[in-house]
C-alpha positions in Angstrom: 16.1 -20.1 -18.6 17.8 -22.6 -16.0 21.1 -21.7 -14.7 23.3 -23.0 -11.7 24.0 -20.5 -9.1 28.4 -20.4 -8.5 27.7 -18.2 -5.9 24.8 -17.0 -2.9 22.5 -14.9 -4.3 19.9 -12.9 -2.3 16.3 -13.6 -2.4 17.1 -16.7 -5.0 19.3 -19.3 -3.7 22.8 -20.4 -2.4 25.8 -22.3 -4.0 24.8 -25.3 -6.3 21.2 -24.7 -7.1 19.6 -25.4 -10.1 17.2 -22.6 -10.6 14.8 -20.7 -13.4 15.2 -17.4 -13.7 14.1 -14.8 -16.4 16.0 -14.5 -19.1 17.0 -10.9 -18.9 17.9 -11.2 -15.3 20.2 -14.2 -16.4 21.6 -12.9 -19.7 22.4 -9.4 -18.1 23.1 -10.3 -14.4 24.1 -13.9 -13.1 26.4 -14.7 -16.2 28.1 -11.2 -17.0 28.9 -11.1 -13.0 30.2 -14.9 -13.0 27.2 -15.5 -10.3 25.5 -18.3 -12.5 26.6 -20.8 -15.2 24.0 -22.1 -17.6 22.5 -25.1 -16.5 23.2 -27.7 -19.2 24.5 -30.8 -18.2 28.4 -30.4 -19.3 28.5 -27.5 -16.9 26.1 -29.4 -14.6 29.3 -31.9 -14.1 31.8 -29.3 -14.2 30.4 -27.3 -11.3 30.1 -30.7 -9.2 34.2 -31.0 -10.1 34.8 -27.5 -8.5 31.7 -27.3 -5.8 33.7 -28.3 -3.1 36.1 -25.4 -4.3 33.5 -23.0 -4.6 31.7 -23.9 -0.9 35.4 -23.2 0.6 35.9 -20.1 -1.3 32.3 -18.6 -0.1 33.4 -20.0 3.5 36.6 -17.9 3.3 34.7 -15.0 2.2 32.3 -15.0 5.1 34.8 -14.9 7.9 36.4 -12.4 6.1 33.1 -10.4 5.9 32.3 -11.4 9.6 35.7 -9.7 10.7 35.1 -6.8 9.2 31.6 -6.5 10.5 33.0 -7.2 14.2 34.9 -4.4 13.9 32.5 -2.4 11.9 29.5 -3.2 14.9 29.9 -0.5 17.4 31.5 1.9 15.0 30.8 5.8 15.5 32.2 8.0 12.5 32.5 11.8 13.0 32.4 13.7 10.0 32.8 17.3 9.3 31.1 19.4 6.5 30.4 23.1 6.1 26.9 23.9 7.4 23.9 26.4 6.5 22.2 28.3 8.8 19.5 25.9 9.9 22.0 22.7 10.0 21.7 21.8 6.3 24.7 20.6 4.3 26.2 22.8 1.6 26.0 19.5 -0.5 25.5 16.6 1.2 27.6 13.2 2.4 27.8 10.1 -0.1 28.1 6.8 0.0 32.4 7.4 -1.2 32.7 10.0 1.9 30.8 7.2 4.2 33.6 4.7 3.2 36.4 7.2 2.6 35.7 8.0 6.8 35.7 4.3 7.4 39.2 3.4 5.6 40.3 6.4 7.4 39.2 4.7 11.0 40.7 1.3 10.0 38.2 -0.8 8.7 38.0 -1.2 4.9 35.0 -1.2 3.1 34.2 -0.1 -0.7 31.7 2.7 -1.6 29.1 -0.1 -3.0 28.7 -2.0 0.1 27.4 1.9 1.7 23.8 1.5 1.9 21.6 5.2 1.9 17.9 4.2 1.4 16.8 7.7 2.5 19.6 9.1 -0.3 22.7 11.3 0.8 23.0 12.6 4.2 21.7 16.4 4.2 22.0 17.7 7.7 24.0 18.0 10.4 23.2 15.0 13.2 23.4 11.8 13.9 21.9 9.3 11.4 22.3 5.4 11.2 23.7 3.6 8.0 23.6 0.6 7.0 27.3 -1.3 5.4 26.3 -4.4 3.6 29.0 -6.9 3.4 27.9 -9.9 2.3 24.7 -11.8 1.1 22.5 -11.8 4.5 25.3 -9.8 6.2 24.5 -6.4 7.4 25.9 -3.8 9.9 24.2 -1.1 11.2 26.7 2.2 11.8 26.0 5.7 13.7 27.3 9.1 11.8 27.8 11.9 13.5 28.1 14.6 11.1 29.2 17.7 12.3 29.9 21.5 11.3 33.1 23.2 10.9 34.1 25.3 13.7 34.6 28.5 11.6 31.2 27.5 10.2 29.5 28.0 13.5 30.8 30.9 14.4 29.7 32.4 11.2 26.0 31.2 11.8 25.9 32.4 14.8 27.1 35.7 13.5 24.5 36.1 11.3 21.6 34.8 13.6 23.0 37.4 16.3 23.0 40.1 13.0 19.3 39.0 12.1 17.8 39.4 15.2 19.5 42.7 16.2 17.7 44.2 13.2 15.0 42.7 13.6 15.1 43.9 17.5 15.2 47.5 15.9 13.5 47.8 13.3 10.5 47.1 15.8 11.6 49.7 18.1 11.5 51.8 15.1 7.5 51.3 14.7 5.4 52.5 17.5 2.4 49.3 18.2 -0.5 49.8 16.5 1.0 52.1 13.7 1.3 50.7 10.1 4.7 50.7 9.1 6.3 54.0 7.3 7.1 52.9 3.7 9.7 55.6 2.6 9.1 57.8 0.0 
């Protein structure tokens, strides 16, 4: 299937390129998304008339994306979440949570622009997250996941209680003797 690209498509081509693609890719993705049109003689003539308009629109979108990339360049987000004993989150932080945190920090991004190749964030600590703003324009931001203060106190209490119980059990049993069984 021959199509004319109406916008830059990663690993395929730029605006105005006439490319051959598999029929399913063309019918199910490129045509419905408005990224391409069939390469008929009529459509080629129509596209040539609109070429300047489409290129100007693409350049404007690239300038906007670059401005957002500059804002995101050295951004470091801090997200608070409920945490378990070993630093694992109750639940996880996904693309929506990261997009909302960026929006709250003053940079407007969509959920679909957040890339988490290893899946949702499930542990406390610093993670690098890629933001895909435009074809060929990706920015990496740092997301620091921290536990709730109330959770930290609860975790500390649980850990100290466990340590005390283990110390008490060790004191009851004499070294070298098998543990006593309750009858």
